[in-house]
C-alpha positions in Angstrom: 30.6 -30.0 1.5 30.4 -26.2 1.7 33.1 -24.1 0.1 34.9 -21.3 2.0 35.7 -18.2 0.0 38.1 -15.5 1.1 37.0 -11.9 1.1 39.7 -9.2 0.5 39.1 -5.8 2.0 39.9 -2.3 1.1 39.7 0.6 3.5 38.3 3.9 2.1 37.1 7.1 3.7 33.5 5.9 3.3 34.0 2.5 4.9 35.2 -1.0 4.1 34.7 -2.7 0.8 35.0 -6.5 0.8 35.2 -8.5 -2.5 35.3 -12.3 -2.9 38.6 -13.5 -4.3 37.0 -16.6 -6.0 36.8 -16.0 -9.7 33.4 -17.6 -10.1 31.7 -15.8 -7.2 31.6 -12.1 -7.4 30.3 -11.4 -3.8 30.8 -7.7 -2.8 29.7 -6.0 0.4 30.4 -2.7 2.1 30.5 -1.7 5.8 29.5 2.0 6.3 32.1 3.9 8.3 29.6 6.1 10.2 26.7 3.6 10.9 28.5 0.3 10.8 25.7 -1.0 8.6 26.7 -3.9 6.3 25.2 -3.9 2.8 25.6 -6.7 0.3 26.1 -5.2 -3.2 26.4 -8.5 -5.1 25.4 -11.8 -3.5 27.7 -14.0 -5.6 27.7 -17.7 -4.6 25.0 -17.9 -2.0 26.0 -21.5 -1.1 29.6 -20.6 -0.2 30.7 -19.4 3.3 32.6 -16.2 3.2 35.3 -14.9 5.5 37.9 -12.2 5.5 39.4 -9.3 7.4 40.9 -5.8 7.0 42.1 -3.2 9.5 41.0 -5.1 12.6 37.6 -5.9 11.2 37.0 -9.6 10.8 34.0 -11.2 8.9 33.6 -14.9 9.7 31.0 -17.6 9.8 29.0 -17.3 13.1 29.6 -20.1 15.6 26.5 -21.5 17.1 26.5 -23.9 20.0 23.6 -25.8 21.5 22.2 -24.4 24.7 
């Protein structure tokens, strides 16, 4: 079974920084304020699914449905 990890977000002038709350993970990513580009700084636990939100921005597992 896949683990879900919660990302906590911080709003800064340069963008949004998300950090995984799980002690054994360490995933960090940033969303650039100007371009909207998402950059993973540290991958952390690649097997875990990550989700979180801050300031109206929500990061969640994509939902895929069969066509």
